C-alpha positions as CSV (number, residue, x, y, z in Angstrom):
1,M,77.6,114.3,-70.8
2,K,80.9,113.9,-72.5
3,N,82.7,116.0,-69.9
4,Q,81.2,113.8,-67.0
5,A,82.6,110.7,-68.6
6,V,86.1,112.3,-68.6
7,I,85.7,113.2,-65.2
8,G,84.6,109.5,-64.3
9,H,87.8,108.2,-66.4
10,L,90.1,110.4,-64.4
11,A,88.7,109.4,-61.3
12,M,89.3,105.7,-62.0
13,L,92.9,106.2,-63.4
14,T,93.7,107.7,-60.1
15,F,92.0,104.9,-58.6
16,S,93.9,102.2,-60.4
17,A,97.4,103.7,-59.4
18,L,96.4,104.1,-55.7
19,V,95.1,100.6,-55.6
20,A,98.0,98.9,-57.2
21,F,100.3,100.3,-54.4
22,S,98.0,98.7,-51.6
23,F,98.9,95.2,-53.1
24,T,102.7,95.9,-52.9
25,F,102.5,97.8,-49.5
26,G,99.9,95.2,-48.2
27,R,102.2,92.4,-49.1
28,S,105.1,94.0,-47.1
29,V,103.1,93.7,-43.8
30,A,100.8,90.5,-44.6
31,Q,102.8,88.8,-42.0
32,D,103.0,91.2,-39.2
33,I,99.2,91.7,-38.6
34,D,95.9,89.6,-39.1
35,P,94.1,90.5,-42.1
36,E,90.9,91.6,-40.5
37,V,92.8,93.8,-37.8
38,I,94.3,95.9,-40.4
39,T,91.3,96.1,-42.4
40,G,89.5,97.5,-39.3
41,L,92.4,100.0,-38.8
42,R,92.2,101.3,-42.3
43,F,88.4,101.8,-42.0
44,V,88.9,103.7,-38.7
45,V,91.4,106.0,-40.4
46,A,89.3,106.4,-43.5
47,F,86.4,107.2,-41.6
48,L,87.8,109.9,-39.5
49,A,89.2,111.6,-42.6
50,L,85.8,111.4,-44.3
51,A,83.7,112.5,-41.2
52,F,86.2,115.6,-40.8
53,L,85.6,116.6,-44.5
54,A,82.0,116.2,-43.9
55,W,82.3,118.2,-41.0
56,L,84.0,121.0,-42.8
57,R,81.2,121.0,-45.3
58,N,78.5,121.2,-42.5
59,M,76.9,118.0,-43.9
60,Q,74.2,116.2,-42.0
61,V,75.4,112.5,-41.2
62,S,71.4,111.4,-39.9
63,F,71.1,109.5,-43.4
64,L,73.8,107.2,-42.0
65,W,71.3,105.9,-39.2
66,R,68.5,106.1,-41.6
67,N,70.0,103.6,-44.0
68,L,72.3,101.6,-41.7
69,W,71.5,98.2,-43.2
70,R,72.1,99.7,-46.8
71,W,75.5,100.7,-45.9
72,M,76.3,97.6,-43.8
73,L,75.6,95.7,-47.0
74,I,77.5,98.0,-49.5
75,G,80.3,98.4,-46.6
76,G,80.3,94.5,-46.1
77,L,81.1,94.0,-49.7
78,M,84.1,96.1,-49.6
79,A,85.4,94.7,-46.3
80,S,84.9,91.2,-48.0
81,Y,87.3,92.5,-50.4
82,F,90.0,94.0,-48.4
83,I,90.0,91.1,-45.7
84,T,90.6,88.4,-48.6
85,M,93.1,90.7,-50.3
86,F,95.1,90.5,-46.9
87,E,94.6,86.8,-46.2
88,A,95.9,86.2,-50.2
89,L,98.8,88.3,-49.8
90,A,100.1,86.2,-47.0
91,V,100.3,83.3,-49.3
92,T,100.8,84.5,-52.9
93,T,102.5,87.4,-54.7
94,A,101.3,91.1,-55.3
95,L,101.2,90.5,-59.1
96,S,99.2,87.4,-58.9
97,T,96.6,88.8,-56.5
98,S,96.5,92.1,-58.7
99,A,95.9,89.7,-61.7
100,V,92.9,88.1,-60.0
101,F,91.6,91.7,-59.3
102,T,91.3,92.7,-63.1
103,L,88.5,89.8,-63.4
104,A,86.3,92.6,-61.6
105,P,85.1,94.4,-64.7
106,L,83.7,91.1,-66.5
107,I,82.1,90.0,-62.9
108,A,80.7,93.6,-62.8
109,A,79.4,93.7,-66.3
110,L,77.5,90.4,-65.4
111,I,76.1,91.9,-62.2
112,G,75.2,95.0,-63.6
113,W,73.2,93.2,-66.3
114,A,71.4,90.8,-63.6
115,L,70.6,93.5,-61.2
116,L,70.2,96.5,-63.3
117,G,69.3,95.4,-66.8
118,V,72.6,97.3,-67.9
119,T,73.2,96.2,-71.4
120,T,76.8,95.8,-72.6
121,N,78.3,96.4,-76.0
122,I,79.0,93.1,-77.9
123,A,82.7,94.8,-78.6
124,A,83.0,95.7,-74.8
125,L,82.0,92.2,-73.9
126,S,84.6,90.8,-76.1
127,A,87.4,93.2,-74.6
128,L,86.0,92.1,-71.1
129,A,86.7,88.4,-72.1
130,L,90.3,89.4,-73.6
131,G,91.4,90.9,-70.4
132,G,90.1,87.9,-68.5
133,I,92.4,85.9,-70.5
134,G,95.3,88.0,-69.8
135,A,94.6,88.0,-66.2
136,L,94.1,84.1,-65.9
137,W,97.4,83.8,-67.8
138,V,99.3,85.9,-65.2
139,I,97.3,84.1,-62.4
140,F,98.5,80.6,-63.7
141,G,101.9,81.8,-63.9
142,A,102.1,81.6,-67.8
143,D,102.3,77.9,-67.5
144,I,99.9,76.0,-69.9
145,N,100.4,72.7,-67.7
146,R,98.8,74.5,-64.7
147,V,96.1,75.9,-67.0
148,L,95.2,72.5,-68.2
149,R,95.2,71.2,-64.6
150,F,93.2,74.3,-63.7
151,E,95.9,74.6,-60.7
152,V,94.9,77.8,-58.9
153,G,96.6,78.6,-55.4
154,Y,94.6,78.9,-52.3
155,G,95.4,82.7,-52.1
156,E,94.2,83.5,-55.9
157,T,91.0,81.2,-55.0
158,L,90.1,83.2,-51.9
159,F,90.7,86.4,-53.4
160,F,88.4,85.7,-56.1
161,F,85.7,85.6,-53.9
162,G,86.7,89.0,-52.5
163,T,86.7,90.3,-56.0
164,I,83.2,89.2,-56.9
165,A,82.3,91.5,-53.8
166,H,84.1,94.1,-55.0
167,A,82.8,94.1,-58.5
168,A,79.2,94.1,-57.1
169,V,79.5,97.1,-55.4
170,P,78.6,99.6,-58.5
171,A,75.4,97.8,-59.2
172,V,74.6,97.3,-55.5
173,N,75.4,101.0,-54.8
174,R,73.2,102.1,-57.5
175,Q,70.4,100.1,-56.3
176,L,70.5,101.2,-52.7
177,A,72.0,104.4,-52.5
178,P,70.6,106.5,-55.4
179,G,70.6,110.1,-55.3
180,V,73.3,110.9,-52.7
181,S,76.3,112.8,-53.2
182,P,79.8,111.1,-53.4
183,L,81.1,112.2,-50.2
184,Q,77.9,110.7,-48.4
185,A,78.1,107.5,-50.2
186,S,81.7,107.5,-49.4
187,L,81.3,108.1,-45.7
188,G,78.3,105.7,-45.7
189,T,80.4,102.7,-47.3
190,V,83.1,103.2,-44.9
191,F,81.0,103.4,-41.9
192,G,79.3,100.4,-43.0
193,A,82.3,98.7,-43.7
194,L,83.6,99.5,-40.3
195,V,80.6,98.2,-38.5
196,V,80.9,95.0,-40.3
197,T,84.5,94.4,-39.8
198,A,84.6,95.3,-36.1
199,I,82.0,92.7,-35.4
200,Y,83.9,90.3,-37.3
201,A,87.6,91.3,-36.0
202,F,86.8,91.8,-32.4
203,P,88.3,88.4,-31.3
204,S,91.5,89.1,-33.3
205,T,91.5,93.0,-32.3
206,I,91.6,92.3,-28.5
207,E,94.3,89.8,-29.0
208,T,96.7,91.8,-31.1
209,D,99.7,93.6,-29.0
210,F,99.5,97.0,-31.1
211,G,102.3,98.4,-29.1
212,A,104.8,95.7,-30.5
213,L,103.6,96.3,-34.1
214,P,106.6,97.8,-36.2
215,L,106.4,101.1,-37.5
216,R,106.0,100.0,-41.2
217,V,102.6,98.5,-40.3
218,W,101.2,101.9,-39.1
219,L,102.5,103.6,-42.2
220,V,100.8,101.1,-44.4
221,V,97.6,101.6,-42.3
222,L,97.9,105.4,-42.9
223,Y,98.2,104.8,-46.7
224,L,95.5,102.2,-46.8
225,G,93.2,104.4,-44.8
226,L,93.5,107.6,-46.4
227,A,94.7,106.9,-50.2
228,T,93.3,103.4,-50.8
229,T,90.2,103.5,-48.8
230,A,88.8,107.1,-48.0
231,L,90.0,108.4,-51.4
232,T,89.3,105.4,-53.6
233,F,85.9,105.1,-52.2
234,F,85.2,108.9,-53.0
235,L,86.8,108.3,-56.4
236,I,84.7,105.2,-57.4
237,Q,81.5,107.1,-56.0
238,V,82.5,110.0,-58.5
239,A,82.8,107.4,-61.5
240,I,79.7,105.2,-60.3
241,P,77.0,107.7,-62.0
242,R,79.1,108.7,-64.7
243,L,80.3,105.1,-66.2
244,Q,78.8,102.0,-66.9
245,P,79.8,99.2,-64.3
246,E,82.0,97.6,-66.4
247,K,83.5,100.6,-67.4
248,V,84.0,101.7,-63.6
249,M,85.8,98.3,-63.1
250,A,87.8,98.4,-66.6
251,Y,90.5,100.3,-64.7
252,T,91.4,97.4,-62.7
253,Y,93.3,96.2,-65.8
254,L,95.9,98.8,-65.2
255,V,96.6,97.5,-61.6
256,P,99.0,94.7,-62.8
257,S,100.9,97.2,-65.0
258,W,101.3,99.3,-61.9
259,V,102.5,96.7,-59.7
260,L,105.2,95.7,-62.3
261,L,106.1,99.2,-62.6
262,H,106.7,99.2,-58.7
263,G,108.5,96.0,-58.8
264,F,110.7,97.1,-61.6
265,V,111.7,100.1,-59.7
266,Q,112.5,97.8,-56.9
267,G,114.6,95.6,-59.1
268,I,112.0,92.7,-59.3
269,A,111.7,91.4,-63.0
270,Q,108.9,89.0,-64.5
271,P,109.1,86.4,-67.2
272,A,108.2,87.7,-70.8
273,L,105.3,85.2,-70.9
274,V,104.0,86.8,-67.8
275,L,104.3,90.2,-69.2
276,F,102.2,89.0,-72.3
277,G,99.3,88.2,-69.9
278,V,99.6,91.8,-68.7
279,G,99.7,93.0,-72.2
280,L,96.4,91.6,-72.9
281,T,94.7,93.3,-69.9
282,L,96.0,96.7,-71.2
283,V,94.6,96.0,-74.6
284,A,91.4,95.0,-73.0
285,L,91.4,98.7,-71.2
286,F,92.0,100.2,-74.6
287,L,89.4,98.6,-76.5
288,L,87.1,99.4,-73.7
289,L,87.8,103.2,-73.5
290,M,87.5,103.4,-77.3
291,Q,83.9,102.5,-76.9
292,D,83.2,106.0,-75.9
293,V,84.5,107.5,-78.9
294,L,83.4,104.8,-81.4
295,D,80.1,104.1,-82.9
296,Q,78.0,103.2,-80.0
297,E,75.3,101.3,-82.4
298,A,77.1,98.0,-82.2
299,P,74.9,95.0,-81.2
300,R,74.6,94.8,-77.6
301,L,73.7,91.8,-75.3
302,Q,70.2,92.2,-74.0
303,R,68.6,90.8,-70.9
304,P,65.9,88.6,-71.9
305,S,62.3,89.7,-70.9
306,A,59.9,87.7,-69.1
307,A,57.7,87.0,-72.2
308,D,61.0,85.3,-73.9
309,L,61.5,82.9,-70.8
């Protein structure tokens, strides 16, 4: 069981690094192409890559048609996340957007509790709250006046709803797609996301002059499709059956740190007070991961039964 948890943790560590670069790379092309169009393109690339892998393994794909509505629901949640991410990156920073994404663990814990009855250790819940505080501090730009006025930008607000959609994926996946392999779940989710995005993005797609797009857009599409769609979908499917929903999402706390590291390499510095907020998210991740090695008998938040209501 411990080995299975280690596999899940390693999968999500890789996930966090790949996702972080999608914020910085996405920011670089956010003004060049419509969010729904680049999202559709990334799903096309991801689906082709996963379909090729399925073909190499002689995997039957009839499950896609039998449960299409399920895959469209799960994929639609992921599509909502990606589209709102690019909409947000057009008007705000990669660091601020990645900070919003770190609210996903707390949201995932609440959704897992509501849909699956998954209980959360009180210590873990405290760590999630700490991470949320750190994320909000970054989102508000370490400005106490903005906090008091609750002054949140349009991009951050929009991406918050996309983050809710992303955080719901582990719990919804467990409900609607139990017993499928990680590759099947990844292929099904990407296929569902592609169908939903194709419908939504059709008007913008036919108006896009693909021949005029700069090379950097196509390079970002390849990265997004292969690394942060096909591979990350697979990694999260590996982690879902091995970790609790909030621990699957806990690795999002690393994303701002990866973004900061990438910015540092590019010569982009951040104020010390903003770094304090990022530090809180790292402490939250550490506390959450320590739950796997410390006493598991701590009090747990229980979902009320019908008799209690």
